[in-house]
C-alpha positions in Angstrom: -62.8 -44.8 -22.1 -66.5 -44.3 -22.1 -69.3 -46.7 -21.3 -72.8 -45.9 -22.6 -76.1 -47.6 -21.8 -79.6 -47.0 -23.1 -81.5 -47.1 -19.8 -85.0 -46.6 -21.2 -86.5 -46.6 -24.8 -90.1 -45.8 -23.9 -91.6 -42.3 -24.6 -93.8 -42.9 -21.5 -90.9 -42.9 -19.0 -92.2 -42.2 -15.4 -89.3 -39.9 -14.4 -87.9 -36.6 -15.8 -84.4 -35.6 -16.4 -83.6 -32.9 -13.8 -83.2 -29.5 -15.1 -79.7 -29.5 -16.6 -77.9 -28.2 -19.6 -79.4 -28.0 -23.1 -77.7 -29.1 -26.3 -75.5 -31.8 -24.4 -73.1 -29.1 -23.0 -70.4 -30.7 -20.9 -71.1 -34.2 -22.2 -67.6 -35.7 -23.2 -66.9 -36.1 -26.9 -66.5 -39.9 -26.5 -70.0 -40.1 -25.1 -71.4 -38.0 -28.0 -69.7 -40.2 -30.5 -71.2 -43.4 -29.0 -74.6 -41.8 -28.7 -74.8 -40.4 -32.2 -77.4 -42.9 -33.3 -79.6 -43.0 -30.2 -83.1 -41.7 -30.5 -83.7 -38.4 -28.7 -86.5 -39.9 -26.5 -84.2 -42.6 -25.2 -82.7 -42.2 -21.8 -78.9 -42.7 -22.0 -76.6 -43.0 -19.1 -72.7 -43.0 -19.3 -69.6 -43.1 -17.3 -66.4 -41.7 -18.9 -63.1 -42.4 -17.2 -61.1 -39.9 -19.3 -63.2 -36.9 -18.1 -64.0 -38.5 -14.8 -67.7 -37.8 -15.3 -71.0 -39.7 -15.4 -74.5 -38.6 -16.4 -77.7 -38.9 -18.2 -79.0 -37.5 -21.4 -82.4 -37.4 -23.0 -84.2 -35.1 -25.6 -81.2 -32.9 -26.1 -80.7 -32.2 -22.4 -78.1 -33.7 -20.1 -77.0 -33.8 -16.5 -73.2 -34.2 -16.1 -71.7 -35.1 -12.8 -68.0 -34.8 -11.9 -67.1 -37.9 -10.0 -64.4 -36.1 -8.0 -66.9 -34.6 -5.5 -69.4 -37.5 -5.3 -69.6 -39.9 -2.4 -72.7 -41.9 -3.3 -75.9 -42.3 -5.2 -79.4 -42.5 -3.7 -83.0 -42.8 -4.6 -84.8 -40.4 -2.3 -88.6 -40.5 -2.0 -91.5 -39.2 0.1 -95.0 -40.7 -0.2 -97.9 -38.2 -0.3 -99.9 -37.3 2.7 -100.8 -33.7 2.9 -98.1 -32.9 0.4 -97.6 -34.5 -3.0 -94.4 -36.4 -2.3 -91.5 -37.0 -4.8 -89.1 -39.5 -6.2 -85.5 -38.7 -7.3 -82.1 -40.2 -8.2 -79.4 -38.1 -6.6 -75.6 -38.0 -6.4 -74.5 -36.9 -3.0 -71.4 -35.0 -2.4 -68.5 -36.2 -0.2 -69.2 -33.2 2.3 -72.8 -34.4 2.6 -74.1 -30.9 2.0 -75.1 -30.9 -1.7 -76.7 -33.2 -4.0 -77.0 -33.3 -7.8 -80.5 -34.4 -8.9 -80.3 -36.7 -12.0 -83.9 -37.9 -12.4 -87.0 -36.7 -10.6 -90.7 -36.6 -10.3 -92.4 -33.6 -8.9 -95.1 -35.7 -7.3 -94.7 -39.2 -5.9 -95.0 -42.0 -8.4 -94.9 -45.7 -7.6 -94.1 -46.4 -11.2 -91.0 -44.2 -10.9 -89.9 -45.8 -7.7 -90.4 -49.3 -9.2 -88.4 -48.3 -12.3 -85.5 -47.2 -10.2 -85.7 -50.4 -8.1 -85.7 -52.5 -11.3 -82.8 -50.7 -12.7 -80.7 -50.7 -9.4 -78.1 -53.1 -10.5 -77.7 -51.5 -13.9 -77.3 -48.0 -12.5 -74.7 -49.3 -9.9 -72.7 -51.0 -12.5 -72.9 -48.1 -15.0 -72.1 -45.3 -12.5 -69.7 -47.4 -10.3 -71.5 -46.4 -7.0 -73.7 -48.3 -4.8 -77.3 -47.1 -4.9 -79.1 -46.5 -1.5 -82.8 -46.0 -1.0 -83.7 -43.2 1.4 -87.4 -43.3 2.4 -88.5 -40.0 3.9 -91.9 -41.4 4.9 -95.1 -39.6 4.2 -95.4 -35.9 3.4 -96.4 -33.4 6.0 
């Protein structure tokens, strides 16, 4: 069974889908059926129990995550100092070594961080993981 949520309808969304797969490759058929009438600029999130995956899709691109290797979700961010900083939504592996970036900004954006804070409960419910916030301070 798949659950689908439109997380954002605005074309001026402050985050970017992380580089993933074009043409919705890897997205379960049940999710594709549910999202058939969603506008391409909408950010869609899903959790599919049959395939044991979750992910995001927007503008004919997707990031698909296999739940089997994931321990947690986090919002990681670094404020600019000498560097430009960043904000990202990441799925962290059980081994603690690898992460899968779902959403990101290449420079720090308070709007992006505020959007993720505002959507915390929705993201936790949809993806079935608690969402931690990892503040890496100011850039070097």
